[in-house]
N, C-alpha and C positions, 0 to 999 in steps of 0.2 A: 507494498501501500504505499503509495504517497504521504512526502510528510503533513502535503498541503491540508492530504484527507485523516492524515494523523490528531492535526492539527482543530480542526474541526471546517479548514476554508472551501471554499467554491465546490464546483460538481467530482463528480465521479469519471473519469475516461474509464470509456470498455476496457483499455489492457489492467487499469485498477482493480477493475470491477472479476477481470477470466480469472480463471482459479488454475491448475496446473493442467489439467482434461481440459482448457480452451474452452469448457463452461461458464456462462459467467454465475460469480455465486450465491444468487437474488435465486430466492422461491420463487412459487405463484405469487404470495400474497403480499411480498415487493414489489411487481409488477405491478401490480392493480387486477393481473387474473383469478382466476378465481382455483380454490385448491380443492384434489385430486377428491372424490370419494363417487359413490353411487348410494343415491336417496333410492328413497322407496314410489315408483310408481304410484302416481295419485291414482284414485275410482273414478266413477262417476254415479252421484249414488243412486242418480238415480236409476242410470243400466244397473246395476247390482243390485234393487229391490225395485221387481216389478208395483211389487204392493205399497210405497212410496209412493202419491200422487200429487204433482204439479199445483197446484192452484192458490189463483189470486188473492182469496179471501184466508189462507190459513197466513198472519202474520208472522207469526212468532218462529215459520218457514222462513219468509222474502229478509227477516230483519235478519239473519245470520249469513244473508247474500248479500245483504249492504252495507258498504264502511262507516265508519262512526262518522266519515264527515258527508255521508249520506251518499258513497258514491260506489257504481254493481261490479262483486267483486270481479276479479278478471277468472278468462278460464284457465289459464294458465296456472293462477295461485287456489280458481277453487274446486281444479281438477276434472271439473264437466264436460263431456260429450261434446262437441261442434252444435247438435243437434239440439242438446236439451238445453246450455246455453244460450241459444236462442230462444227459444220458448220462457225460458227462465227470465229473461231480457223483458222480453212483451208482460212476464206478468208480472214484474214488481213497477213495470213505467202504469198497468193498467193499476194495480193496488196504489201508487203515486196518489196516481186521476182523482180516485175513489179517497185518499184521505186516510189510508188504511197505513201507509209506508209514507213516513216523510222525505220530501226533496233533497233538503235536510238538519241534519242531527241540529237539538238549540241543546248548541252548545251554552259551554258556560264563560 
């Protein structure tokens, strides 16, 4: 490592970062990338349980798919399939128009 970097001055050059194998010594966290790992695949709740019916009048179910800021939770987070996410979005919008679910939360 250079003397400047040891004193905390300036930016680290590529040569300073390289280790003896020719790879930079930074792991994924330092580069801004995601660390490895193998997450569990999310499963659509509506596909998994056919008895679980999507209904715009079911306020408790609608609230679980609306964030605290009033936004509809996206598919990549909720784990729904595309078809059920479209149905869910229209159901939440219906519930909002009937004032069953708020457009925004009553925040503090």
